[in-house]
C-alpha positions as CSV (number, residue, x, y, z in Angstrom):
1,M,-35.4,-30.6,-45.1
2,V,-36.1,-30.8,-48.8
3,E,-33.7,-32.8,-50.9
4,A,-32.9,-32.0,-54.5
5,G,-31.7,-35.6,-55.0
6,I,-28.3,-34.5,-56.3
7,P,-25.3,-36.6,-55.2
8,V,-22.7,-34.6,-53.2
9,I,-19.2,-35.6,-52.1
10,G,-17.9,-33.2,-49.4
11,L,-14.1,-33.1,-49.2
12,H,-13.1,-32.1,-45.7
13,G,-9.7,-31.3,-44.2
14,G,-9.8,-28.9,-41.3
15,V,-13.5,-28.5,-41.2
16,N,-15.6,-30.9,-39.3
17,P,-18.3,-32.5,-41.5
18,E,-20.6,-33.1,-38.6
19,R,-20.9,-29.3,-38.4
20,W,-20.1,-28.1,-42.0
21,G,-20.8,-31.2,-44.1
22,P,-23.4,-31.8,-46.8
23,L,-26.8,-33.1,-45.8
24,G,-29.1,-35.6,-47.5
25,S,-29.3,-39.2,-48.4
26,N,-27.1,-38.8,-51.4
27,A,-24.3,-37.1,-49.5
28,I,-20.9,-38.5,-48.5
29,S,-18.3,-36.6,-46.4
30,L,-14.7,-37.6,-46.8
31,L,-11.9,-37.0,-44.3
32,P,-8.2,-37.6,-44.7
33,E,-6.8,-41.0,-43.8
34,S,-4.1,-39.5,-41.5
35,G,-2.9,-36.4,-39.8
36,H,-5.0,-33.7,-38.0
37,F,-8.4,-33.2,-39.5
38,A,-12.0,-32.2,-38.6
39,Y,-10.8,-29.7,-35.9
40,L,-12.4,-26.6,-37.2
41,H,-15.8,-25.8,-35.5
42,Y,-15.8,-22.1,-34.9
43,G,-12.6,-20.7,-36.5
44,F,-10.1,-20.6,-33.7
45,E,-9.1,-24.3,-33.2
46,Y,-6.3,-24.5,-35.7
47,P,-3.2,-26.5,-34.7
48,E,-0.3,-24.3,-33.8
49,D,1.8,-25.6,-36.7
50,D,0.6,-24.5,-40.1
51,A,1.9,-27.7,-41.7
52,Q,-0.4,-29.8,-39.4
53,A,-3.3,-27.5,-40.1
54,Y,-3.3,-28.3,-43.9
55,S,-4.7,-31.7,-44.3
56,L,-6.5,-31.9,-47.7
57,D,-3.3,-33.3,-49.2
58,K,-3.9,-36.5,-47.2
59,L,-7.3,-37.1,-48.8
60,T,-6.6,-39.7,-51.4
61,V,-7.9,-40.1,-54.9
62,A,-8.9,-43.7,-54.0
63,Q,-11.3,-42.3,-51.3
64,V,-13.0,-40.0,-53.8
65,I,-13.3,-42.8,-56.4
66,G,-14.8,-45.0,-53.7
67,A,-17.3,-42.4,-52.8
68,I,-18.3,-41.9,-56.5
69,E,-18.8,-45.6,-56.9
70,T,-20.9,-45.8,-53.7
71,L,-23.1,-43.0,-54.9
72,R,-23.5,-44.6,-58.4
73,A,-24.4,-47.9,-56.8
74,D,-27.0,-46.3,-54.6
75,G,-28.4,-44.1,-57.4
């Protein structure tokens, strides 16, 4: 794998970052702090309730700011 060295923050809700997340030493994958998340692998694993399927609203601004600070410190 060739890295461009660009910092990346992956915001994940339903998708599983182990399967669909960014790669590299400057990459961080974030998941919501609560609810259903990281269930989507192939496209048919959605929860039956659409309200449970949507999870990005549970990803907090504090998580994103923390990831930015981590990447800045490592940079």
